[in-house]
C-alpha positions as CSV (number, residue, x, y, z in Angstrom):
1,M,128.6,120.8,74.8
2,R,128.6,117.2,74.2
3,N,130.3,113.8,75.5
4,E,130.8,111.3,72.6
5,R,132.2,108.0,73.2
6,S,132.0,104.1,71.6
7,K,130.3,101.6,73.7
8,P,131.1,98.1,74.0
9,I,128.7,95.6,72.9
10,K,126.8,94.0,75.8
11,R,125.7,90.3,76.2
12,P,122.6,89.5,74.9
13,S,119.6,89.2,77.4
14,V,118.3,86.0,78.5
15,R,114.9,87.2,78.2
16,A,112.7,86.3,75.4
17,A,112.0,90.1,75.2
18,R,114.0,90.5,72.1
19,R,112.0,91.0,69.3
20,V,114.9,91.4,66.7
21,G,117.7,89.1,66.5
22,S,121.0,90.2,67.2
23,Q,124.9,89.0,67.1
24,P,125.9,87.6,70.1
25,S,128.5,90.1,72.0
26,R,131.7,90.6,73.2
27,R,131.2,91.7,77.0
28,G,134.2,93.7,78.8
29,A,135.4,95.4,75.6
30,S,137.3,98.4,76.2
31,T,136.2,101.7,74.7
32,T,138.1,105.1,74.7
33,P,135.5,107.9,74.8
34,A,135.9,111.6,74.2
35,V,134.6,114.3,76.4
36,L,134.1,117.6,75.0
37,G,135.9,120.0,77.6
38,G,136.9,117.0,79.7
39,A,139.1,114.1,80.4
40,S,139.1,110.9,78.2
41,I,138.1,108.2,80.7
42,Q,137.9,104.3,79.7
43,R,134.3,102.5,79.9
44,R,133.5,98.9,81.1
45,G,131.3,96.1,79.6
46,L,127.4,95.7,80.3
47,H,124.2,93.4,81.2
48,P,120.1,90.9,81.0
49,T,116.1,91.9,81.3
50,W,113.4,90.0,82.6
51,V,110.1,91.1,83.3
52,V,108.1,91.5,80.1
53,A,105.5,94.4,79.7
54,G,102.8,93.3,76.9
55,V,100.6,96.2,75.9
56,A,97.1,96.7,74.4
57,L,96.7,99.6,72.0
58,I,93.7,101.6,71.8
59,A,93.1,103.5,68.8
60,V,92.5,106.9,70.3
61,V,94.9,109.3,68.9
62,V,97.2,106.7,68.6
63,V,97.9,106.4,72.2
64,L,98.9,103.2,74.0
65,V,97.3,103.4,77.6
66,V,96.2,99.8,78.7
67,F,98.6,97.0,79.5
68,A,97.0,93.8,78.5
69,A,95.7,91.5,81.2
70,G,98.7,89.3,82.6
71,A,101.1,91.2,80.3
72,F,103.8,91.2,82.9
73,S,106.1,88.5,83.5
74,S,108.8,88.4,86.2
75,A,110.1,84.6,85.1
76,P,113.1,84.6,82.8
77,A,112.6,83.3,79.7
78,Q,115.2,81.2,77.2
79,A,117.4,83.4,75.1
80,P,116.1,83.5,71.6
81,A,118.3,80.9,69.2
82,D,121.1,82.2,67.1
83,N,120.5,80.8,63.6
84,T,123.1,83.1,61.9
85,G,125.9,80.9,62.3
86,G,127.9,83.5,63.7
87,E,127.2,86.0,61.1
88,T,124.6,88.3,60.6
89,A,123.6,89.5,57.1
90,S,124.2,93.4,56.2
91,S,120.5,93.5,55.8
92,D,119.2,92.2,59.2
93,P,118.5,94.9,61.8
94,T,120.9,96.0,64.6
95,A,119.2,95.5,68.1
96,I,120.0,98.2,70.5
97,T,118.4,98.1,74.2
98,L,118.2,101.0,76.5
99,T,117.3,100.5,80.0
100,F,116.2,103.5,82.2
101,A,115.6,103.9,86.1
102,G,114.7,106.8,88.0
103,D,116.1,109.1,90.6
104,C,119.3,108.1,92.4
105,T,120.2,110.1,95.2
106,L,123.6,108.8,96.5
107,G,123.8,110.8,99.8
108,T,121.5,112.4,102.1
109,D,120.8,115.8,103.6
110,E,122.6,117.2,106.5
111,S,119.1,117.3,108.6
112,F,118.3,113.6,108.1
113,D,119.0,110.8,110.7
114,R,122.2,109.7,109.9
115,S,121.6,106.3,111.4
116,T,119.1,105.8,108.6
117,S,121.0,107.1,105.6
118,F,122.1,106.1,102.6
119,N,125.5,107.1,103.8
120,A,125.2,104.8,106.8
121,R,123.9,101.8,104.6
122,Y,127.0,102.4,102.4
123,D,129.1,102.3,105.5
124,S,127.4,99.1,106.9
125,V,127.3,96.8,103.6
126,D,131.1,97.9,102.9
127,D,130.3,97.0,99.0
128,P,128.9,99.4,96.2
129,S,127.9,96.6,94.2
130,W,125.1,95.6,96.8
131,F,122.8,98.3,96.3
132,F,122.0,97.3,92.6
133,S,122.5,93.4,93.3
134,N,119.1,92.7,92.9
135,V,118.6,94.6,89.5
136,A,122.1,93.7,88.1
137,G,120.5,91.1,85.9
138,I,118.3,94.0,84.0
139,F,121.4,96.5,83.5
140,A,123.8,93.5,82.7
141,A,122.5,92.4,79.3
142,D,121.2,95.6,77.9
143,D,123.6,98.0,75.6
144,L,123.0,101.3,77.9
145,S,121.6,101.5,81.3
146,I,120.7,105.3,82.3
147,V,119.9,107.0,85.4
148,N,118.5,110.0,86.9
149,M,121.6,111.6,89.0
150,E,119.1,113.4,91.7
151,G,122.0,115.4,93.9
152,T,125.7,115.9,94.1
153,L,129.0,114.3,94.9
154,T,131.4,117.0,96.2
155,E,133.1,118.4,99.2
156,S,131.3,121.9,98.9
157,S,129.6,123.5,101.8
158,D,128.0,126.0,99.9
159,R,124.5,124.5,100.8
160,Q,121.7,126.5,98.5
161,D,118.7,128.0,100.3
162,K,116.7,125.2,100.0
163,T,114.3,122.5,102.0
164,F,116.5,119.4,101.0
165,A,120.2,119.6,99.5
166,F,121.6,116.3,98.7
167,K,125.1,115.2,98.8
168,G,127.5,112.3,99.2
169,D,131.2,111.1,98.6
170,A,132.7,110.9,95.4
171,E,133.2,107.3,96.2
172,Y,129.4,106.9,95.9
173,A,129.8,107.2,92.2
174,Q,131.0,103.3,92.4
175,V,127.1,102.3,93.2
176,L,126.4,103.3,89.6
177,V,129.7,101.8,88.1
178,Q,129.4,98.5,89.8
179,G,125.9,98.5,89.0
180,D,126.6,98.5,85.3
181,V,125.2,102.3,84.7
182,E,126.8,104.0,81.6
183,A,124.9,107.3,82.0
184,A,123.2,109.5,84.3
185,S,121.1,112.8,83.7
186,M,121.8,115.8,85.3
187,A,119.1,118.1,84.5
188,N,117.0,118.1,87.8
189,N,116.5,120.5,90.7
190,H,119.1,118.8,93.0
191,S,122.2,118.7,90.6
192,K,123.5,121.9,92.0
193,D,122.5,121.5,95.8
194,Y,125.8,123.1,96.8
195,G,126.2,125.4,94.0
196,E,127.8,125.7,90.7
197,Q,131.1,123.9,92.0
198,S,129.0,121.0,93.4
199,Y,127.5,120.5,89.9
200,A,130.8,120.7,88.3
201,D,132.3,118.2,90.8
202,T,129.5,115.8,90.2
203,I,130.1,115.8,86.5
204,A,133.6,115.3,87.2
205,T,133.4,112.5,89.5
206,L,131.1,110.6,87.3
207,E,132.9,111.0,84.1
208,G,136.2,110.1,85.9
209,A,134.6,106.8,86.8
210,G,133.2,106.2,83.9
211,I,129.6,107.4,84.1
212,S,128.7,109.5,80.8
213,T,126.8,112.7,82.2
214,F,124.1,114.6,80.2
215,G,121.5,117.7,80.6
216,Y,120.4,121.0,79.9
217,E,122.8,122.0,76.6
218,R,125.1,118.8,77.3
219,I,124.3,116.0,74.8
220,A,125.9,112.5,75.2
221,Y,126.5,110.7,72.3
222,F,127.3,106.7,72.3
223,D,128.6,104.7,69.3
224,V,126.5,101.3,70.2
225,K,126.9,98.6,67.6
226,G,128.0,101.3,64.9
227,V,124.8,103.2,65.7
228,K,124.8,106.7,67.4
229,V,122.6,107.1,70.2
230,A,121.9,110.4,72.0
231,L,120.8,111.2,75.4
232,I,119.6,114.5,76.2
233,G,118.2,115.7,79.4
234,T,115.4,118.4,80.0
235,Y,114.5,120.1,83.6
236,E,111.1,121.4,82.8
237,L,110.8,123.1,86.4
238,A,113.6,125.5,85.5
239,L,113.2,129.1,86.1
240,G,114.5,131.5,83.1
241,I,114.6,128.6,80.5
242,D,112.6,128.3,77.4
243,V,112.5,124.4,77.9
244,E,110.8,123.5,75.0
245,D,113.5,125.5,72.5
246,E,116.2,124.2,74.4
247,M,115.1,120.8,74.0
248,T,114.2,120.9,70.3
249,A,117.4,122.2,69.5
250,N,119.1,119.9,71.2
251,I,117.2,117.2,69.3
252,R,118.0,118.8,66.0
253,A,121.6,119.2,67.0
254,A,121.4,115.2,67.7
255,Q,120.0,114.7,64.4
256,E,122.6,116.7,62.8
257,A,125.4,114.8,64.5
258,G,124.3,111.7,63.1
259,A,122.4,110.3,65.7
260,R,120.1,107.5,64.7
261,I,118.5,106.9,68.5
262,I,117.1,109.8,70.3
263,A,116.0,109.4,74.0
264,V,115.1,112.6,75.9
265,Y,114.9,112.1,80.0
266,A,113.0,115.0,81.3
267,H,112.7,116.2,84.8
268,W,109.1,117.3,85.5
269,G,105.5,117.0,86.7
270,V,104.2,117.8,90.4
271,E,105.5,115.7,93.3
272,R,103.2,112.8,94.5
273,E,100.9,113.1,91.4
274,Y,100.1,109.8,89.8
275,V,99.0,111.1,86.4
276,P,101.2,113.8,84.4
277,D,99.9,117.2,83.9
278,D,99.4,119.0,80.9
279,V,102.5,120.4,80.4
280,Q,104.2,117.4,80.7
281,I,102.0,115.7,77.7
282,E,102.8,118.5,75.7
283,L,106.3,118.8,76.3
284,A,106.5,114.9,75.8
285,H,104.6,115.3,72.5
286,S,106.8,118.3,71.2
287,A,109.7,115.8,71.7
288,I,108.3,113.3,69.7
289,D,107.3,115.6,67.2
290,A,110.7,116.8,67.0
291,G,112.2,113.6,66.3
292,A,112.7,111.9,69.6
293,H,112.6,108.2,69.5
294,L,111.4,107.7,73.4
295,V,110.7,109.8,76.2
296,I,111.4,109.1,79.8
297,G,110.3,111.1,83.0
298,S,111.1,111.6,86.7
299,H,110.6,114.0,89.4
300,P,107.3,113.3,90.8
301,H,109.1,110.3,93.0
302,V,105.8,108.5,92.6
303,I,105.4,106.4,89.2
304,Q,103.2,107.5,86.4
305,G,101.8,105.7,83.6
306,Y,102.8,105.6,79.8
307,E,101.6,105.9,76.0
308,K,102.2,105.4,72.8
309,Y,102.3,108.7,70.8
310,K,102.8,108.6,66.8
311,G,104.5,105.0,67.3
312,R,107.0,106.2,70.2
313,Y,106.7,105.6,74.0
314,I,106.6,108.4,76.5
315,V,106.8,106.9,80.1
316,Y,106.0,110.0,82.4
317,S,107.8,108.8,85.8
318,L,109.6,106.2,86.9
319,G,109.6,107.2,90.4
320,N,112.8,106.6,92.7
321,F,115.2,104.2,92.4
322,C,118.4,104.4,94.7
323,F,116.9,107.2,96.7
324,G,118.8,108.6,99.6
325,G,116.4,111.3,100.0
326,N,114.1,109.7,102.0
327,S,114.8,106.7,104.8
328,D,110.8,105.6,104.6
329,P,108.6,107.2,101.8
330,D,104.9,106.1,102.0
331,D,105.0,104.7,98.4
332,K,108.3,102.6,97.6
333,D,107.0,101.7,94.2
334,C,109.0,102.5,91.2
335,L,109.4,101.3,87.4
336,M,112.3,100.4,85.1
337,F,111.7,100.9,81.5
338,Q,113.6,98.9,78.9
339,Q,113.3,99.0,75.0
340,T,114.8,97.5,72.2
341,F,115.4,99.5,68.8
342,A,115.6,97.7,65.6
343,V,118.1,100.0,63.4
344,A,118.0,99.1,59.6
345,G,119.9,101.4,57.4
346,D,118.0,104.8,58.0
347,E,114.5,103.1,59.3
348,V,114.2,102.8,63.4
349,A,111.5,100.5,64.1
350,D,108.5,102.0,65.7
351,D,107.5,98.2,67.3
352,D,106.6,97.1,70.9
353,A,109.9,95.6,71.9
354,V,109.6,96.8,75.3
355,D,109.6,95.9,78.7
356,I,107.8,97.5,81.8
357,I,109.4,96.6,84.9
358,A,107.7,96.7,88.3
359,C,110.2,97.3,91.5
360,S,110.2,98.6,94.5
361,I,113.1,101.0,95.9
362,S,113.8,98.6,98.9
363,S,114.4,94.9,99.3
364,T,112.6,95.3,102.6
365,S,108.7,97.2,103.1
366,E,109.7,98.1,106.8
367,R,111.8,100.6,105.5
368,N,113.9,102.3,102.3
369,N,117.4,100.1,102.3
370,Y,118.2,101.7,99.1
371,Q,118.6,98.5,97.1
372,P,115.9,98.5,94.3
373,T,114.5,95.3,93.8
374,P,111.7,93.8,91.4
375,A,108.3,93.3,93.0
376,E,106.7,89.6,92.6
377,G,103.6,88.1,93.3
378,S,100.7,90.3,94.4
379,E,103.0,93.4,94.8
380,K,103.9,93.1,91.2
381,E,100.0,92.7,90.2
382,R,99.2,96.0,92.4
383,I,101.9,98.1,91.0
384,E,100.7,96.8,87.5
385,A,97.2,97.8,88.1
386,K,98.3,101.2,89.4
387,V,99.9,101.7,85.9
388,R,97.2,100.7,84.2
389,E,94.8,103.0,86.0
390,S,97.2,106.2,85.3
391,N,97.6,105.3,81.6
392,A,93.9,105.2,81.4
393,A,93.8,108.6,83.0
394,I,96.7,109.8,80.4
395,A,94.5,108.6,77.4
396,E,91.8,110.8,78.0
397,R,93.8,113.7,78.9
398,S,96.5,113.4,76.0
399,A,93.1,113.0,73.8
400,A,92.0,116.1,74.9
401,L,95.0,118.1,74.4
402,Q,94.9,116.8,70.7
403,D,91.4,117.8,69.8
């Protein structure tokens, strides 16, 4: 099963992170997506980028492991000059920018204190756009913005027998809509917290609001500037599923469907672990070997570093993002990852047009107020150092697995 839709062209980023020139775009262009097995819906326009993460390449099994000192920058730069005179030669590459953020739980568990819950915050601010207002500039200028939907939007009362089960009202989908998110992975351990009905309800609600969903056997396709982009969601912790076979089959299906850029969003790993385990690394490498251009991870609820394998990025955990699953986690650090792909003919450039954006899940350190915010100053430096430390450990573990 697949979702397929055309994408309006977003505005160019205001940052200098764009390594490849692109035509100025038309914000707000409408599209008519076709969803297999679902209803057609209308899409909206899109969003900027800011913090640039430079990187140092270490020649160990072509793995990128350590950020160059001072490589992150939170200051917006001037947009690159458009020297095309309004036209781009047909031989010029097409620049397509994808932005990924981590776990979004738009709701709460019934056992949580209502007064500090996401639901209470939603009621008090009375403005769905408030939640992503501090990252709106980042999402607004890319071509696709993607998150992990860690919970359900349902009225089902069929709570599953588990420690935490998350659900929220259907109207909470507006947090993603007004936050300029285009797609959400449903491949995770909370997408069926209130049974199969809650899974179906959440997909229907998000799709009806204009958010494309993907995961398991469902692939989302987007036509971005004439280039087909495929999003694949994988849940590594699922019992009874041969995850690697399912994932690689999905990658092959995306290739056969003509996808030029294939991104895998994996839900995997061990909670509160800052270094990925061998299963994560091997599955990520398998995805790249099968043809994925990028692998993104979540589930540990903390950040993990990244590597560059065979010229392609693997980011093992972005951590939480707009996370109603905990009103005051000890670790509020999170990441956003953004990559610009240069597509020319049959080639997708393997370059370093990436941004790693250090963030907090909250705009206040006192508690989780569910408003993800880019980090600044010493906090930004601390998060970057944590990523570098994880990168070094990943390099060692990855190299050992390939020996």
